[in-house]
N, C-alpha and C positions, 0 to 999 in steps of 0.2 A: 167837121168839128172834132176836137180831141176827146176821145173816150176816157172814162174814168173806171178804174178798177180798185177794189179794196185790196189790202195786203193778202187776205185769204184767197181771193179770186186769182191774183197774180201767182201765188204759190201753186194753186191747183192747175193753172194753165201750164206752168213750168213743169210740174210733175207729169202731166198728161203728155206734153211734148216729148219728154225724155223717156216715155214708155213705162211709167209707173202707174199703179192702180188697175192693172190688168191681171186676170187670173194666170198664174204660172202654169205652163203646160205640164201634163203628167209625164210626158216623154219629150225631151228637147230634140228637135230635128234640125237639119241644115236650113230649112225654110225659116225657122224661128231665129236662128243666128243671122241669116241674111236680112231679115226684117229689122233687127237691131242695128246691123251695119248701115242700112239705108237710113235709119232714124238718126243715129249718132254721127256717122261719118268718120269717126276715128276712135281708137283706143290708145290712150297714152301709154308709153312704155317707160318702165323704170326698173333699174337693176336690183332693187331691194327685194329679197325673197323671204323675208321673215315670216310672212303669212302665205302669200301667193303673189307672183309677179303681177304688176298693176294691170296689164292688158287683159288678164283673164277675169278680173273681178267684175267689171261692169256687166258682162253677160250673166254671171251668177246673180248679181243684184236684181236683174230684171226677169230672168228665166228660172232661177233656182239651180239646183245641181244639174250639171251638164257634162258631157264628155268633152274634155279640152281638145281632143283630136278634131272636133268639128271646127274649132278656131284654127288649128294647124292646117287643116285642109283649105280653109278660106284664104289663108295667108301664104300657103306654100305649094298648092297644086292647081292645075288647070281644071276648070275655068277659075282663075284667080279672082277673088273678090276684094282682097286687101293687098296693099303694097306698103313698104316701110319708107317713111320720109319725115322731114321736119315740118309738122303741121302746127299743132298747138305747141308741143315740144316733139321729141322723138315719138313717133306714133305709127301704129298700123292704120292706114287710111283707106277709105273706100276708093278702089282703083279708078272709078269713074271721075274722081276729083283730080287725077293726075294732070290733065291738061290745064286746070285752073291754078295749079301750083308751079307751072313752068316759069312764070315770071320770077319766082323766087330763085329757081335754079339759074335762070339767065342772069339775074342781077347779083346773086350772092348776098342779098340782104340778110342781115343778122348772122352772117358767117363770122366765126371767131378766129383769133390770131394764129393758132397753130396750123389751121388749114391754109390761110392766106400766106403764111410764111413758107410753107412747103411748096406751094405753087409758085411763089415769087422767086425763091432761092434755088429750086430744083425742077425747072420745067421739063428737063429730060426725063426725070423720074416719073412724071405723069404719063408720058408715052410708054415707059417701061411697064408701069402698073396696068395700063389698059391692055397692052400686048399680053401680059401674063394672065390676066383675067380672061381674055379672049381665048388663049390657048389652053388654059388649065382650070378655069373656073367651074363651079363656085369655089372661092378661096377666102379664108379669113385673113385679117391683117397680120396675124401671127405667122401664117403660112407664107404670106408675101414677104414678111420681114426676114424669114429664114433664107430666102433666095435673093434678097435685095442686093444691089451693088454695095460695095464696101462702105460701112459706116451708116448706111441709110436705115438699117434694121435695128440699130441700137436705140434703146429707150433713153429719153432724157431723164435727168435727175434734179433739174434746177427749177422746175415749175411747181407752184404751190398746189395745183390741182392735178389734172391728168398729165402724166409724163409720157407723152406719145413719142414713138420713134418718128423719124422723118417719113418713112414709108406709110405709117399709120396716118400722119397728117395729109399725105398725098392722096391716099385712097378715100379718106373722109372728104377731102376737097372734091374729088371726082363724084362721090356719092351725093354731096350737096348740090353739085352742078347737074346731076342727073345723067352723067356720062357712064357711071356704073350704078347698079342698084343692088338691093339685098334680095338674094334668092330665098333666104330663110335665116334663122338663127340655129347654131349648133348646141350641143348639150352644155357647153360652157357659156352659153348666151352671147357668143360672138356672132356678129354679122358675117354671112358668107356672101361675098360680092360676086356679081355676075353682070353680063351685058344686059341692058334693058330689053333688047329684042329677044332674049332667051327667057325673060321673066314676065314681062307685061303682055297683056292680050294685044293681038295685032290691031283690033279696033281702037284701043286706047292710044297706041302709038300713032295711028293714022289720023286721030282726031285733030282738027285744027286748033292751034293755040290762040286763045283770046288775048287781046291786048291787056295791058296792066289794069286799066280802068274797068274793063269788062270782067276780068278775073276777080277784082275786088267786089264788083256787084254780085257775081255768082256766089262768092264765098260768104259775103254778108247775108245774101238771101238764104243760103243753106244754114248759116248760124241762126238766123231768125226762126226758121222752121224748127231747128233742133232745140232752141230755147223756148219758143212759144211767145214769151215776152222778155224783153231785155233792154238795158240802157245801151247807149252807143259804145260804152266801154266793154260791155259784155259781148256785143256783136263783133267788135274787132278782136277781142281777146281769144275767141274760139279758135281762130287760125293765126293768131299773133300777127295781125295786119298792121301796116303803116297807119298811124292815127289820122293823118291828113287825108290820105286816099280812102280810108274807110269812112271818114266823115262825109266826103263827097258822095261815096256810094250810098250811104244812108239817105242823104238828101235826095238823090236821084230815084231811089226806090220809093221814098215817100211820095215824090211827085208822080210816080207811075202807079201809085195805089198799091204797091207791093209790100209796103210797111205802113202800119196805121199808128200815128202818134197817140199815146195814152199817158195819162197821169196815174200813178199808183200811190195810194195813200201811204205816207211815211217815207217814200223814196224822195231823195233830194235832187235826182237828175231826171231829165226827160226819158221816157221809155217808149218802146215801139212793139206793137203786137203784130204777129204774123196773121194775115187775113184768114188763114184756115185753122188758126188755133181755136181750141175748144175750152170752155170754162166748165169743168165737171161740177155737178152738184155735190159730189163727194169723191174722195180718193181713198181706197182701202188697200191694205197690204203692208208688208214689212220688208225691209232690206237693209243690209249692212253695205256701206259705201266705201270704196277705195278712196284714199286721199286724192287720187288723180281722176276720179269719176267726173265726167262733164257736168254733172249736176252741181258739183261743189268745188271744181278746181279753180274757179275765180272767186277768191275768198270774200271780196266786197259784195259780190252778188249773193253768196251764201248768207251773208249777214242780212242783206236787204230782204231776201226771201224768207228766211227762217229765224232771224234774230239770233243766229248761231255764230259765235266767235270761234273761228277754227284756224289753228296754226299747226303745221306738222313740226314735230320736235325731234326729228331724226338727228339733226345737226346741233341740238342743244345738249350740253353736258348733262349726264344722267341726274346729277343732284339738283339741277335747275329745272327739270321737266315738271310740268304741271300735271299732265295726264298720262304721258308715257311715250315710248319710242315710236310705235306704229299704231296710231289711233284711228279707228274707223267710226264715223257717225252712224247712228242707228235711226233709220227712218221708220216711223210707225204711222200709217195712214198718211196724213198730210203735214206731219211735224217731224223735226229732228228732236228726238226725246232723250237720247243718251249717247254716250261714246265709250268705246272699249279699246283697250290696248291689247292686241292679239299677237300670239306667236304660235306657229305650227311647230311643235317639238316633234320632228319626224322620227328621231331616234327612239323616243319613248312612245310614239304614236298617240300623242296627246295634243289637243288644242288648248293652249294656256291663255286664260283671261287674266292678264297681269294687272289690270286695273279696270274698273267699271264705274261709270259716273252718270248719274241722272241729271237731266236738264231741269231747271225750275219748272214746276207744275207738270212734270211728267205724269202721264196717266197711271192709274193703279195697275193696269195690265202690262206695263213696260217690262218688268222683270220676266214675267211668264213668256211674253212674245219674243223677247230677246233670247231666252233660254232655248226656245224652239228654233229660232234662226241659227243660233250657234250650233245646235245639233245638226242642222242641215249643212252648215259650213264644214263641220268635222266629217260628215259623211262624204261630201264632195271631195275633200282633200284626203280621203282614205285614212282617217285617224279614228281611233277606237273610243276615246273619251274626251270630255271637256272638263278641265280643271279650273275652277274659279278661285283665284287667289284673293286674300282678304285686304284688298286695297281699293278704296273708292267708296262713295256713299251708297252705291247700288250693289256692292259686292255681297252683303249678307242676304238680301232678298233674292238676288240672282242665284246664289248658291242654294238657297232653300228651294227655289223653283226648279233648279237643276236636279234636285233629288227626286222630284215627283214627275218630271217630264218623261213622256213615254220613250222607250227604246225604239229607235228606228230599225226596221227590219233590214238586216244586212248593213247597217250603218253604225253611227256612233251612239254610245250610251253616255248620258250626262248625269 
């Protein structure tokens, strides 16, 4: 029989599955980071660094201030726990999922034009890139371009978006196909490409590759555990799977008892519960969420769970933005109660709250709890102060709370 969940129960299931509601450790260790990796499976990467790069923030949201070197070690040293690939989008992915993503490497599904064009028009360049990486890697695309055959290293100027050189298109094609991989990112946030056998653990390389149908079942199964409860769209979106193949995988997992059909009050689509999901009696805690956090990166799901209409406005002209450039939702207990437009002003050593906005019926404690969380963010980013600018309906109370929040020992003063 189809189970029934209230909207509140579904929200608490999702929060628990994503690792919220647990006491943050006083000292974050590698074991805590590994537990989040196992739970989420991926950290989406984004180049915007106005606050902190996107892949760093989900760990902070769940664990509090931590040493980012822990993530660097997981993604760049043996025994490697993360590798970079196109999962949801560009992401650091649990390395144990690499065999399940080989179908994407093999098929080239969702690959875009500049990669395909480089492979189609310059097949000899692919061999040259592999040879260069094998002989001299890890190498950035810029380093490859500097040594590329005549004309291949020059950047285009006719494309509306990324104006890649031919050699950049070639190495990205090889990266997508899994023939090279990323050893790490350099200080300029460029991928450094190397051979998979010099980066990935031998056991991962030796693991058998599932067929496409089995890979979809495995990835949908993982998404179900990471979400706790989700619609079919949410399950396929976690790893950006083919809709038809994901739908088949959902049906097969339901038949096997590995997904439980549920109805959630207020949701218009059928939903599915992971058999091991828990429904907490309460969820306590606070967290600021990256726009690319798995809890909120599928915006329709965010609205279903929280009644929270969320759009990132980076690409919106400044005068048309409603809330700001880089806006983070604020989670308090089991609700999204506010949103803040944040900027790390590193030159001034200040965390700037450029706008702060309360959600309807936000609890009275919102400003105080947000002020405390902002102080933690500033401490984590090695900033000295939090400055609340007078924009947004929460700004005045947040600024007032900031004046009385305690100074963090060795951290930020707000």
